[in-house]
N, C-alpha and C positions, 0 to 999 in steps of 0.2 A: 584344457583352455590355454594354459600358460605355455606348455610344451606339448607337442604331439607325442605324449609318453606311451600310449598304449601299444602300438604295433612294434616299435623298435626299442621300447623301454620295459614296461611291465611284462609284456608277453615274453620277451627274451629272458628276463629275470626269472619268471615262473619256470620256463623250460630248463634253465640252468639249475634251479633249485631241485626240480624233479630229478635231473641227472645226478646231482650231488647226493641225493638220498637213495639213488639206485632204482628209481621208478621208471619203467619204460613208457613215459607219458610225454607227448609232444603236442603243444597247442599251435596249429598252423594259423595263418593269418585269417582265413575265413572262419574257422571254428572259434577263434578268439573273439571275432566280431559277434558271433552268437552269444558267447559268454558275457559280453559287455551289457547285455540286457539285464543281467543280474548285478546289483550294486554291491561292491565290496570284494576284495581279493579272496578273503577267507571264505566268503559265501560262494564264490565261483569254484574254488577247489572242493568245497563240500558238495556242491552240485555235481561236479565231474565224478567225484568218488562214488556218489550214490547212483549215478546213471551209467557210468562207464567203467568205474573201478580204476585202481592204480597199478594194475598188472600183477598184483599179488594180494593175498588176503590181508585185510586190515580189520582187526577185531573192533567191535563197538566201543570197548573200553579204551582203546588207544586213539580213536578218531580225533577227539578234541585236542589232545596234546600234540598229535601228529600235525594237524592243520596249523596250530600255533607255531610249531617249530619250522615247518615248511615256509610259512609266511614270514617268519623272522629271517630265515635264510634268504628268501626272495627279496626282502626289503634291503638287506645288506648289499646284495648284488646290484639292485636298482640304484642304490646310493653311489656305488662304485661307478656305475654308468654316468650318473649325473656329475660326479666329481671329476671324471675323466673327460668331461666336455663332449661326450658322445651325442647328447641330445640338445637341439637348438630351440631357442624361443620361437614361438609362432609370430608371424608378421603383425606388427602393431602393438604387441603386448608391452614391451618396454616403453615405447613412445607414450601410450595411453597412461600407463602407471606414472611415468615421469610428469605428465600433465597434471595428474591428480595430486602428486606430491607438491608440485609447484603452486597449486591452487589451494592447498591445505585440505583436500578432500580425503577422508580416511579410506583405506583399502583393506579389505579382509580377504584372506584365502579361506574358502569353505570347500573341503574335499573329503571324499571317502577314503583317500589314501591314509597311510599311517602318519603320525606326527613326525617321525624321523624322515620319511620321504618328503613331506611337505616342507619341513625345515631345510632339507638339503636343496630342494629346488629354489627356495627363497634365498638362501645364503650363497649358493654357487652360481645360479643363473641370473639372479637379480640382486647382487650385493649392494647396489646403490639405491635400492628402492626401500622406502619405509612402509611397513605394514602395521596397521593398528592392532590386528589380531590374525593369528594363523590357527584356524579351527579345523581339526583333522581327525580321521580315524573313528575311534569308538567314544569320542567325547559326548556324543548324543546317543540315545537309545535306539533310534530308528534312522537308517540311512536313506539317502535319496532313492525314490521319489518323495519320501516323507519330507515335510518342510522343516524338520527339527533343526538342522544345521543353520538354516537361514534365520529361523526364529531366534536362535542363540546369538547370531551375529547382530540382529536388531537389538537384542538385550544388551550385548557387550558395548555396542556403539551408542546406545541410547538414541537411536534414530527411528523415526517412523518409516513404514514401508514405502510411503509415497515420496520419501526423501532419498531413496536408494535405488540402485539398479543392479541387476544380476547379469553377469556375462557367463554363459554356459556353452557346452558343446554337445549335449546329449538330451534326449527326450526326458530321461529321468531327472537330469539336472534342471531342465526347464520346468517340469512339474513341481519340483521341490521349491524353486523360487516363486513360481506363480501361486502355489498353495500357501506360501507365506505372505502373499499379497504384494509382492515386489515385481515391478516391470522387469521383463527378461529379454535380453538380446542373446541370440545364439550365433556362434561361429562354428560352422560345421567342420567335421573331420572326415577322414576316409571311411570311418566306421559309422558315422551318424548322418551322412549326407542324404540318405533316403528316409530318415525318420520323420514322423509327423510332429511338426512344431507349431501346432494350432494355437497354443497359448502364448507364443512369443510375440513381442511387439515388433521385432525385426529379426530377420535371419540373413546373415552375410557369410560369404566364403571365408573371410578373415577380417581382422580389424584394419589391416592395411598400413603401409608405410609410405611416406613421401618419396623416398629414394630407394624403394624396394618393391616388393609385391603389393599390389593393390587388390582390394576386395571387390566383390560384386554383391548387389542386393539380390537375394534369392526369393524372399517373401517379406511381407509386412509393410510397415509405414513408409511413406515418402519422407526422406530426410533432406531438408533444404541445404543446398550447397555441397551435397555429398559427391565426391569425385574418386571414390575408392579408398579414402582414408577417413575412418570414423573417429571424430574428435570428442573430447569430453563435453564441450558445449552441445554438440549434436546429440549425444546421449541424453543430455539434460532435457532436450525437447521431447523425449519419449516418456518422461515421468508424468 
């Protein structure tokens, strides 16, 4: 949602980690798109190991530790990509968050990524934005599409679901937000543009910027005054 991290971020980092560990595994763009139907990087690696293997035998006793070490390596590589400025914010993200800060509206990051990755994105890509909470990784028992991460956000902010809005970029994310009772707006990505967003209030190509890329409405509610830039007051009409 914040950065289009998957194709040129997480995927690249996974492949670099596999190479560092000596595994002849490469996730191309299309295959990684299929893997994204599974929430969580460790879960994706475990699925690949069980269905395709890692190019050499891995005993059942070493699977858990191997997945953790691979994921730790991948996270460090991903953070290096973020800190190197290799991944850019999606259109409208900074603008909308700045609007929220200016109006005193709390912002939570709710992600299946690790805490380190989420913190790196916040500190290096959005250093001037104030977040009320950054909720990430294994902080909840069940990952998206389960609503746990958003239920925790409601608890942390002491807000009712009808006073919040979720911005997501995938069907799993949409289902998580909707299952928590929160209205959901979806900004599609290269990997999710063909997914079914039947429970979203609004689906747009991006949030849009006044002096940059503007979004288009793909599905959902009519938004009065929308001209390719989705503002915080406009989001408020969807609640």
